[in-house]
C-alpha positions as CSV (number, residue, x, y, z in Angstrom):
1,M,82.5,80.8,95.6
2,K,86.3,80.5,95.8
3,Y,88.5,80.8,98.8
4,S,92.3,81.4,98.9
5,A,93.1,78.5,101.1
6,D,94.7,75.0,100.9
7,R,91.6,72.9,101.0
8,Q,93.5,69.7,102.0
9,H,92.5,69.1,105.6
10,D,95.5,69.2,108.0
11,K,94.7,66.9,110.9
12,T,98.0,67.7,112.7
13,S,97.3,71.5,112.7
14,S,93.6,71.0,113.5
15,R,94.0,68.7,116.4
16,N,94.5,71.7,118.7
17,S,91.2,73.2,117.8
18,P,88.4,72.8,120.3
19,D,86.3,69.6,120.1
20,W,87.0,69.0,116.5
21,N,84.5,66.2,115.8
22,V,85.9,63.1,114.2
23,L,83.6,60.7,116.1
24,D,80.1,61.6,115.0
25,D,79.3,59.4,112.0
26,S,76.9,62.1,110.7
27,L,79.9,64.5,110.1
28,A,83.0,64.3,107.9
29,D,86.4,64.3,109.5
30,N,86.8,68.0,108.8
31,Q,83.5,69.0,110.5
32,R,82.2,69.6,113.9
33,W,79.0,71.0,115.4
34,S,79.1,74.7,116.0
35,T,80.7,75.6,119.4
36,W,78.7,78.8,119.7
37,P,75.9,77.5,121.9
38,E,78.3,76.3,124.5
39,L,80.1,79.6,125.0
40,E,79.7,82.1,127.8
41,K,78.8,85.7,126.9
42,L,82.3,87.1,127.2
43,M,83.5,84.4,124.9
44,R,81.3,85.8,122.1
45,G,81.8,89.0,120.2
46,P,80.4,92.4,121.2
47,T,76.7,93.0,120.8
48,P,74.8,93.7,118.7
49,Y,76.0,90.8,116.6
50,P,76.5,91.5,112.9
51,A,74.0,89.9,110.5
52,F,76.6,87.4,109.4
53,V,76.9,85.7,112.8
54,I,75.1,82.4,112.9
55,E,73.8,81.5,116.4
56,D,71.9,78.4,115.4
57,A,72.8,75.4,117.6
58,A,72.3,73.1,114.6
59,A,75.0,74.8,112.6
60,I,78.0,72.8,111.3
61,D,81.5,74.1,111.1
62,T,83.5,72.7,108.1
63,D,87.2,73.3,107.9
64,L,88.0,74.5,104.4
65,G,91.8,74.6,104.8
66,V,94.7,76.8,105.7
67,L,94.6,80.5,104.8
68,K,97.9,81.6,106.5
69,T,100.6,79.9,108.5
70,G,102.6,81.6,111.2
71,K,105.2,81.0,113.8
72,E,102.7,81.0,116.7
73,A,99.4,80.3,115.1
74,D,97.8,79.3,111.8
75,V,94.7,80.8,110.3
76,F,92.1,78.5,108.7
77,L,88.9,79.1,106.7
78,V,85.9,77.6,108.4
79,E,82.4,77.6,106.9
80,R,79.6,77.8,109.5
81,A,76.4,76.7,107.9
82,T,72.8,75.7,108.5
83,E,70.3,74.3,106.0
84,S,69.3,77.9,105.0
85,R,72.5,80.0,105.3
86,S,76.2,79.9,105.7
87,V,79.2,82.2,106.3
88,V,82.9,81.8,106.0
89,L,85.0,82.8,109.0
90,A,88.7,83.0,109.7
91,A,89.8,80.7,112.6
92,K,93.1,81.6,114.2
93,R,94.5,78.6,116.1
94,Y,97.4,79.2,118.4
95,R,99.8,76.3,118.8
96,S,100.7,74.7,122.0
97,A,104.0,75.9,123.6
98,D,106.0,72.9,122.3
99,Q,104.8,73.4,118.7
100,R,105.4,77.1,118.4
101,L,108.4,78.2,116.3
102,F,108.7,81.5,118.0
103,H,108.2,82.8,121.5
104,R,107.2,86.4,121.9
105,S,109.6,88.6,123.9
106,S,108.6,89.6,127.4
107,T,109.1,93.1,126.0
108,Y,105.5,93.1,124.9
109,T,104.1,91.8,128.2
110,E,105.8,94.3,130.5
111,G,103.1,96.0,132.6
112,R,100.6,93.2,132.2
113,T,99.4,91.2,135.2
114,V,98.5,87.6,135.6
115,R,95.3,87.4,137.8
116,R,95.8,84.0,139.4
117,S,98.9,83.6,141.6
118,R,99.2,80.0,140.6
119,D,99.4,80.9,137.0
120,A,102.0,83.6,137.7
121,R,104.2,81.2,139.7
122,A,103.8,78.6,136.9
123,L,104.9,81.0,134.2
124,K,107.9,82.1,136.3
125,N,109.0,78.5,137.0
126,G,108.4,77.3,133.4
127,S,106.5,74.2,134.7
128,G,104.3,72.0,132.4
129,Y,101.3,73.9,133.6
130,G,103.1,77.1,133.0
131,R,103.7,76.2,129.4
132,E,99.9,75.6,129.1
133,V,99.2,79.0,130.6
134,E,101.7,80.6,128.2
135,A,100.1,78.8,125.2
136,S,96.7,80.3,126.0
137,R,97.6,83.8,127.2
138,W,98.3,85.1,123.7
139,A,95.0,83.9,122.4
140,N,93.2,85.4,125.3
141,A,95.2,88.7,124.9
142,E,94.3,88.9,121.2
143,W,90.6,88.2,121.9
144,T,90.5,90.9,124.6
145,Y,92.2,93.5,122.3
146,L,90.0,92.6,119.3
147,R,86.9,93.2,121.3
148,M,88.3,96.4,122.7
149,A,89.3,97.7,119.3
150,H,86.0,96.8,117.7
151,E,84.1,98.5,120.5
152,N,86.1,101.7,120.0
153,G,85.6,101.8,116.3
154,I,89.0,100.7,115.2
155,P,89.0,98.8,111.9
156,V,89.8,95.2,112.9
157,P,88.0,91.9,112.0
158,Y,84.9,91.4,114.0
159,P,85.7,88.9,116.8
160,V,83.0,86.2,116.6
161,Q,84.1,83.9,119.4
162,I,87.0,82.3,121.4
163,C,87.0,78.7,122.4
164,G,90.3,77.4,124.0
165,T,93.1,78.7,121.8
166,E,91.0,79.2,118.7
167,I,89.6,82.7,117.8
168,M,87.0,82.8,115.1
169,M,86.6,86.2,113.4
170,E,85.3,87.9,110.4
171,F,86.9,86.8,107.1
172,I,88.1,90.0,105.4
173,E,87.8,89.4,101.7
174,D,88.8,91.4,98.6
175,P,85.7,93.2,97.5
176,L,86.9,93.2,93.9
177,N,87.5,89.4,94.1
178,P,84.8,87.8,96.2
179,G,85.9,84.7,98.1
180,V,89.6,85.7,98.1
181,A,91.3,87.2,101.1
182,A,92.0,90.9,101.0
183,P,95.7,91.5,100.2
184,R,98.2,92.7,102.7
185,L,99.0,96.4,102.4
186,Q,102.6,95.5,101.6
187,S,101.7,93.9,98.2
188,T,99.5,96.8,97.0
189,H,100.3,99.8,94.8
190,P,97.4,102.2,95.3
191,S,96.6,105.3,93.3
192,P,97.7,108.6,94.9
193,E,94.1,109.3,95.9
194,V,93.7,105.9,97.6
195,L,97.1,106.1,99.1
196,Q,96.1,109.4,100.8
197,S,92.9,107.8,102.1
198,Y,94.9,104.9,103.4
199,W,97.2,107.2,105.3
200,E,94.3,109.1,106.9
201,Q,92.7,105.8,107.9
202,L,96.0,104.5,109.4
203,V,96.6,107.7,111.4
204,E,93.1,107.6,112.8
205,A,93.4,104.0,113.8
206,M,96.8,104.5,115.4
207,S,95.5,107.6,117.2
208,A,92.5,105.6,118.5
209,F,94.8,103.0,120.0
210,A,96.9,105.8,121.5
211,R,93.9,107.5,123.1
212,M,93.2,104.2,124.8
213,G,96.8,104.1,126.0
214,F,98.1,101.4,123.6
215,A,100.4,100.9,120.6
216,H,100.1,98.0,118.2
217,G,103.7,97.1,119.0
218,D,104.2,95.0,115.8
219,L,102.6,97.2,113.2
220,S,103.9,96.9,109.6
221,P,102.4,96.7,106.1
222,Y,102.2,93.0,106.6
223,N,99.7,93.4,109.5
224,V,97.3,95.6,107.6
225,L,94.8,94.4,105.0
226,A,93.7,96.5,102.1
227,A,90.1,95.6,101.6
228,G,89.2,97.7,98.6
229,D,89.2,101.3,99.8
230,R,89.5,100.5,103.5
231,L,92.2,99.3,105.7
232,V,91.8,96.6,108.4
233,I,94.4,96.0,111.1
234,I,95.2,92.5,112.2
235,D,97.4,90.5,114.6
236,L,96.8,92.2,117.9
237,P,98.1,89.8,120.7
238,Q,101.1,91.9,121.5
239,L,99.3,95.3,122.0
240,V,101.6,97.4,124.2
241,D,100.5,99.4,127.3
242,L,102.1,102.8,126.7
243,A,101.9,103.7,130.4
244,G,102.8,100.4,131.9
245,N,105.5,99.3,129.5
246,L,108.9,101.1,129.8
247,Q,109.6,100.3,126.1
248,G,106.1,101.4,125.0
249,A,107.3,104.6,123.3
250,E,110.1,102.8,121.6
251,L,107.8,100.2,120.2
252,L,105.4,102.9,119.1
253,A,108.2,104.7,117.3
254,R,109.0,101.5,115.5
255,D,105.4,101.2,114.4
256,C,105.6,104.7,113.0
257,K,108.8,104.1,111.2
258,N,107.6,100.9,109.6
259,M,104.4,102.5,108.3
260,C,105.9,105.8,107.2
261,T,108.7,104.0,105.3
262,W,106.1,102.1,103.3
263,F,103.9,105.1,102.5
264,T,107.0,107.1,101.4
265,S,108.1,104.2,99.2
266,R,104.7,104.4,97.5
267,G,105.0,108.1,96.8
268,L,103.4,109.8,99.8
269,V,106.2,111.4,101.8
270,V,105.4,111.3,105.5
271,D,107.6,111.8,108.6
272,D,107.7,109.1,111.3
273,G,108.8,111.7,113.9
274,D,105.8,113.9,113.2
275,L,103.5,110.9,113.4
276,L,105.1,109.7,116.7
277,G,104.7,113.2,118.2
278,E,101.0,113.3,117.2
279,L,100.4,109.8,118.7
280,L,102.2,110.6,122.0
281,A,100.1,113.8,122.3
282,A,96.9,111.7,121.8
283,A,98.1,109.2,124.4
284,W,98.9,111.9,127.0
């Protein structure tokens, strides 16, 4: 089976992953024992677990290489395997605050609360501890939103687990090219029939977010995967609270414009104003 990742192990990028095992002589330097058995219930994905989830404490995780690099996080391919079965997962690893190339605007976090007063003070003061809190809050936010979206039937990768600043999730592959990641919507040129189906799926997904009171906030054809005849929405850490964020409607309007511009460019003429009105009605 083939995978679209750089298989050369990057120790610098991997050093921030949880408990990457380089000391056990029985494992290679790109392997560790599965972290699943150590995790609390809320650090695992929603039940019932899909059939591909391996719960065996004897499973070994093997880092296969980089799937995607980003300004805040990199996505790796990780094979989790026992003697009898294996699965390839996507592992999104957020960088520490001093390694990130981009810091998300507070525009996205308006209306969110920080539970611990110590953490809130540290974030405000920009202390060393505050930078650690900031480094983990986006991973925790994406984990929470992935779980919420999956439980509400929104097409997102199934969230397998979170451990530190690493989220392991379902690897979305191209059904026509097994072992290769599904392409981003931006790079596709679907037939009119598939394009219409994609539009209907997108509107339903955005409507489902709106009914829960959220907008993606950074939605574009680059944050949507085309897995054959279905769409999968990715990159959720900046999900925007439409009621608590004063710029929520503006960010939702931007999402609508980004997506409608792409669909119109592919031959399906759609209006971002009409879509925005539909979504705002669903939200309120």
